[in-house]
C-alpha positions as CSV (number, residue, x, y, z in Angstrom):
1,X,50.9,-63.1,-105.3
2,X,49.9,-63.0,-101.6
3,X,51.5,-60.0,-99.8
4,X,53.1,-62.1,-97.1
5,X,54.8,-64.4,-99.7
6,X,56.0,-61.3,-101.6
7,X,57.5,-59.9,-98.4
8,X,59.2,-63.2,-97.7
9,X,60.7,-63.3,-101.2
10,X,62.0,-59.7,-100.9
11,X,63.5,-60.4,-97.5
12,X,65.0,-63.6,-98.8
13,X,66.6,-61.8,-101.8
14,X,68.0,-59.1,-99.6
15,X,69.4,-61.8,-97.3
16,X,71.1,-63.6,-100.1
17,X,72.6,-60.2,-101.3
18,X,73.8,-59.5,-97.7
19,X,75.5,-62.9,-97.5
20,X,77.2,-62.3,-100.9
21,X,78.6,-59.0,-99.7
22,X,79.7,-60.6,-96.4
23,X,81.5,-63.3,-98.4
24,X,83.3,-60.7,-100.5
25,X,84.4,-58.7,-97.4
26,X,85.4,-61.8,-95.5
27,X,87.4,-63.3,-98.3
28,X,89.3,-60.2,-99.2
29,X,89.9,-59.3,-95.5
30,X,91.4,-62.8,-94.8
31,X,93.5,-62.7,-98.0
32,X,94.9,-59.3,-96.9
33,X,96.2,-60.7,-93.6
34,X,100.1,-60.8,-93.5
35,X,100.2,-64.6,-93.6
36,X,101.6,-66.9,-96.2
37,X,99.3,-69.9,-96.2
38,X,101.8,-72.2,-97.7
39,X,104.4,-71.1,-95.2
40,X,102.0,-71.6,-92.4
41,X,101.4,-75.2,-93.5
42,X,104.9,-76.3,-94.2
43,X,106.7,-74.3,-91.5
44,X,109.6,-71.9,-91.7
45,X,112.1,-74.6,-92.8
46,X,110.3,-75.3,-96.0
47,X,112.3,-74.9,-99.2
48,X,111.1,-72.4,-101.9
49,X,110.4,-75.3,-104.3
50,X,108.1,-77.0,-101.8
51,X,106.3,-73.7,-101.2
52,X,105.7,-73.1,-104.9
53,X,104.3,-76.6,-105.3
54,X,101.9,-76.2,-102.4
55,X,100.8,-72.7,-103.6
56,X,100.0,-74.2,-107.0
57,X,98.1,-77.1,-105.3
58,X,96.0,-74.7,-103.2
59,X,95.5,-72.3,-106.1
60,X,97.4,-69.5,-104.3
61,X,99.3,-68.7,-107.5
62,X,96.0,-67.6,-109.2
63,X,94.6,-64.1,-109.2
64,X,92.6,-63.2,-106.1
65,X,89.4,-63.0,-108.2
66,X,89.8,-66.5,-109.4
67,X,90.5,-67.7,-105.9
68,X,87.3,-66.0,-104.7
69,X,85.3,-67.5,-107.5
70,X,86.6,-71.0,-106.7
71,X,85.9,-70.5,-103.0
72,X,82.4,-69.2,-103.6
73,X,81.6,-72.1,-105.9
74,X,82.7,-74.5,-103.2
75,X,80.5,-72.7,-100.6
76,X,77.5,-73.0,-102.9
77,X,78.2,-76.8,-103.1
78,X,78.6,-77.0,-99.3
79,X,82.4,-77.4,-99.6
80,X,84.0,-74.9,-97.2
81,X,87.5,-76.1,-98.0
82,X,90.2,-77.9,-95.9
83,X,91.7,-76.8,-92.7
84,X,95.2,-75.5,-92.8
85,X,96.0,-76.8,-89.3
86,X,94.6,-80.3,-89.8
87,X,95.6,-81.0,-93.4
88,X,93.3,-83.0,-95.7
89,X,90.5,-82.6,-93.3
90,X,87.3,-80.8,-94.4
91,X,86.2,-77.7,-92.5
92,X,82.6,-79.1,-92.5
93,X,83.8,-82.2,-90.7
94,X,85.6,-80.2,-88.1
95,X,82.7,-77.9,-87.5
96,X,79.9,-80.4,-87.5
97,X,80.1,-81.2,-83.8
98,X,81.0,-77.7,-82.8
99,X,77.9,-76.3,-84.5
100,X,75.7,-78.8,-82.7
101,X,77.2,-77.8,-79.4
102,X,76.8,-74.1,-80.0
103,X,73.3,-74.6,-81.3
104,X,72.3,-76.5,-78.1
105,X,73.8,-73.8,-75.9
106,X,72.0,-71.0,-77.8
107,X,68.7,-72.9,-77.8
108,X,68.9,-73.4,-74.1
109,X,69.6,-69.7,-73.5
110,X,66.8,-68.7,-75.8
111,X,64.2,-71.0,-74.3
112,X,65.0,-69.5,-70.9
113,X,65.7,-65.9,-71.7
114,X,62.7,-65.2,-74.1
115,X,59.8,-66.4,-71.9
116,X,61.5,-65.0,-68.8
117,X,62.0,-61.6,-70.4
118,X,58.4,-61.5,-71.7
119,X,57.0,-62.3,-68.2
120,X,59.2,-59.8,-66.4
121,X,58.6,-57.0,-69.0
122,X,54.8,-57.6,-68.9
123,X,54.6,-57.6,-65.1
124,X,56.8,-54.5,-64.9
125,X,54.4,-52.7,-67.2
126,X,51.3,-53.8,-65.3
127,X,52.9,-52.9,-61.9
128,X,54.8,-49.9,-63.2
129,X,56.1,-47.4,-60.6
130,X,56.0,-50.0,-57.9
131,X,58.8,-51.5,-55.9
132,X,58.9,-54.5,-58.2
133,X,59.2,-52.3,-61.3
134,X,62.0,-50.2,-59.7
135,X,64.0,-53.3,-58.7
136,X,63.6,-54.9,-62.2
137,X,64.5,-51.6,-64.0
138,X,67.6,-51.2,-61.8
139,X,68.6,-54.8,-62.3
140,X,68.1,-54.5,-66.1
141,X,70.3,-51.4,-66.3
142,X,73.0,-53.0,-64.2
143,X,73.1,-56.1,-66.3
144,X,72.9,-54.2,-69.6
145,X,76.0,-52.2,-68.5
146,X,78.1,-55.2,-67.8
147,X,80.0,-57.1,-70.6
148,X,79.1,-60.8,-70.9
149,X,82.5,-61.9,-69.7
150,X,82.1,-59.9,-66.5
151,X,78.7,-61.6,-65.9
152,X,80.3,-65.0,-66.6
153,X,83.2,-64.4,-64.2
154,X,80.7,-63.3,-61.5
155,X,78.7,-66.5,-62.0
156,X,81.8,-68.6,-61.8
157,X,82.9,-66.9,-58.6
158,X,79.4,-67.2,-57.1
159,X,78.4,-70.7,-58.1
160,X,81.6,-72.5,-58.9
161,X,84.6,-71.4,-56.9
162,X,84.4,-68.9,-54.1
163,X,80.9,-68.8,-52.5
164,X,79.0,-71.9,-53.6
165,X,80.6,-74.9,-55.4
166,X,77.5,-76.2,-57.1
167,X,78.6,-76.0,-60.8
168,X,81.8,-76.8,-62.7
169,X,83.8,-73.7,-63.5
170,X,84.6,-74.9,-67.0
171,X,82.4,-76.7,-69.6
172,X,84.6,-79.1,-71.3
173,X,82.1,-81.5,-72.9
174,X,83.2,-85.0,-73.4
175,X,82.3,-86.0,-77.0
176,X,82.2,-89.7,-76.0
177,X,79.5,-89.2,-73.4
178,X,75.9,-88.2,-74.1
179,X,75.0,-84.6,-73.6
180,X,72.1,-85.5,-71.4
181,X,74.5,-86.7,-68.8
182,X,76.5,-83.5,-69.0
183,X,73.7,-80.9,-68.7
184,X,75.3,-79.3,-65.6
185,X,78.1,-78.1,-67.9
186,X,75.5,-75.9,-69.8
187,X,74.1,-74.1,-66.8
188,X,76.7,-71.3,-66.3
189,X,77.3,-70.6,-70.0
190,X,73.5,-70.6,-70.7
191,X,72.9,-68.4,-67.6
192,X,75.6,-65.9,-68.8
193,X,73.9,-65.6,-72.2
194,X,70.5,-65.3,-70.6
195,X,71.5,-62.5,-68.4
196,X,73.2,-60.8,-71.3
197,X,70.0,-60.9,-73.4
198,X,67.1,-60.6,-71.0
199,X,67.5,-56.9,-69.9
200,X,67.1,-55.6,-73.4
201,X,64.1,-57.7,-74.3
202,X,62.3,-57.0,-71.0
203,X,62.9,-53.2,-71.2
204,X,61.6,-53.0,-74.8
205,X,58.5,-55.1,-73.9
206,X,57.8,-53.0,-70.8
207,X,57.8,-49.7,-72.8
208,X,55.7,-51.3,-75.6
209,X,53.3,-52.8,-73.1
210,X,52.7,-49.5,-71.3
211,X,51.8,-47.8,-74.6
212,X,49.4,-50.6,-75.5
213,X,47.7,-50.7,-72.1
214,X,46.9,-47.0,-72.5
215,X,45.4,-47.5,-76.0
216,X,41.6,-47.2,-76.8
217,X,41.0,-50.8,-77.7
218,X,42.4,-52.0,-74.4
219,X,40.3,-49.5,-72.5
220,X,37.2,-50.7,-74.5
221,X,38.0,-54.3,-73.6
222,X,38.1,-53.3,-69.9
223,X,34.8,-51.4,-70.2
224,X,33.2,-54.6,-71.7
225,X,34.0,-56.3,-68.3
226,X,36.9,-58.5,-69.4
227,X,39.1,-59.5,-66.5
228,X,42.6,-58.0,-66.2
229,X,44.7,-61.2,-67.1
230,X,42.5,-61.8,-70.1
231,X,43.0,-58.2,-71.3
232,X,46.7,-58.5,-70.8
233,X,47.4,-61.8,-72.5
234,X,44.8,-61.7,-75.3
235,X,44.6,-58.0,-76.3
236,X,47.7,-56.2,-75.0
237,X,50.5,-58.7,-75.3
238,X,49.9,-59.7,-79.0
239,X,50.2,-56.0,-80.1
240,X,53.0,-55.1,-77.6
241,X,55.2,-58.0,-78.6
242,X,55.5,-57.1,-82.3
243,X,58.3,-54.5,-81.8
244,X,59.8,-56.8,-79.2
245,X,60.2,-59.6,-81.7
246,X,62.7,-57.5,-83.6
247,X,64.8,-57.0,-80.5
248,X,64.5,-60.7,-79.6
249,X,65.8,-61.6,-83.1
250,X,68.7,-59.2,-82.9
251,X,69.6,-60.5,-79.4
252,X,69.4,-64.1,-80.6
253,X,71.5,-63.2,-83.6
254,X,73.9,-61.5,-81.2
255,X,74.2,-64.9,-79.3
256,X,75.7,-66.4,-82.5
257,X,78.6,-63.9,-82.1
258,X,78.4,-63.3,-78.4
259,X,79.1,-67.0,-77.7
260,X,82.7,-66.4,-78.9
261,X,83.5,-64.7,-75.6
262,X,81.3,-67.0,-73.4
263,X,82.6,-70.2,-75.0
264,X,86.2,-69.1,-74.6
265,X,85.6,-68.1,-71.0
266,X,84.1,-71.5,-70.1
267,X,86.3,-73.5,-72.5
268,X,83.0,-74.7,-74.2
269,X,83.7,-76.6,-77.4
270,X,81.6,-74.7,-79.8
271,X,82.0,-72.4,-82.9
272,X,83.1,-69.5,-80.6
273,X,86.1,-71.5,-79.3
274,X,86.8,-72.7,-82.9
275,X,86.9,-69.1,-84.1
276,X,89.4,-68.1,-81.4
277,X,91.6,-71.1,-82.3
278,X,91.3,-70.5,-86.0
279,X,92.4,-66.9,-85.6
280,X,95.3,-67.9,-83.4
281,X,96.4,-70.5,-85.9
282,X,95.8,-68.4,-89.0
283,X,93.5,-71.1,-90.3
284,X,91.9,-69.0,-93.1
285,X,89.3,-71.5,-94.4
286,X,88.0,-72.0,-90.9
287,X,87.8,-68.3,-90.2
288,X,85.9,-67.7,-93.5
289,X,83.5,-70.5,-92.8
290,X,82.7,-69.4,-89.3
291,X,82.2,-65.8,-90.1
292,X,79.9,-66.7,-93.0
293,X,78.0,-69.1,-90.8
294,X,77.4,-66.3,-88.1
295,X,76.3,-63.9,-90.8
296,X,73.8,-66.5,-92.2
297,X,72.4,-66.9,-88.7
298,X,71.8,-63.1,-88.5
299,X,70.1,-63.1,-91.9
300,X,67.8,-66.1,-91.1
301,X,66.8,-64.8,-87.7
302,X,65.9,-61.3,-89.0
303,X,63.8,-63.0,-91.7
304,X,62.0,-65.1,-89.1
305,X,61.5,-62.0,-87.0
306,X,59.9,-60.0,-89.8
307,X,57.5,-62.9,-90.6
308,X,56.7,-63.5,-86.9
309,X,56.0,-59.8,-86.3
310,X,53.3,-59.9,-89.0
311,X,51.8,-63.1,-87.9
312,X,51.6,-62.1,-84.2
313,X,50.4,-58.5,-84.6
314,X,46.7,-58.3,-85.4
315,X,47.1,-54.8,-86.9
316,X,49.9,-55.8,-89.3
317,X,48.0,-59.0,-90.3
318,X,45.0,-56.8,-91.2
319,X,47.2,-54.4,-93.2
320,X,48.7,-57.2,-95.3
321,X,45.2,-58.3,-96.6
């Protein structure tokens, strides 16, 4: 079996085990909440007879192990249950549009933050100890110290309300209108996520790039007469970006959870807003589905980062042969 395929299978197996453990924790944690699901659906004025009938219908009268097994079997089939707030409506139906909205927001933030961070980190390493490096390092430290909701509020004050009034302060996407005509609603949320991710990636890349630029093979490339930009992008960056890919994956995975705060701040209709609403309404199937979805994003992105690290780094590719 090829070493790369073996690594993928091992990481995939560990990812499935992680998701299984997450499902156990999530299910037991939500079941431990001081909430009577039947009471939440029928209201406080429901009679004991109606409560017992509904509990039997939902399987709440069964042991918790049986309830977990039934729920896990449904997850394996792609059936995440029905919402407690909107009865007889599947969770997958309620989340379909929200997942698409959040996916677009994360994709936009990733497409902006990753190339920008790589460029800034590389230039800071090449021009280290200059004024440019000092300004970038100070800015990165300042942004890394600020929570994302503070960055979002600052952008709203600067570009939407107090100073400039160029962008909308909230991002209430109209589902009846194409997203292409509402791109301005994505600017501030995507900018908030970008500023939350970029400092970490650029700092790690800067440190890694400085180490690579001082290596023997880079010095040999320069002695051979190769020009600076060619040495930087062909020899230094592929080896320096390997550890950075892990940080990029972790930060992109963080976006899956970090958008909870950002979407709530901008009233953006994504999975973050859905999770806040589900917790407020004690909608247990919705909470379970969203947490499991976020965990799956973490697992997939880490798997992709492991594979990309090997494919990008020449030294690791050679070691796998």
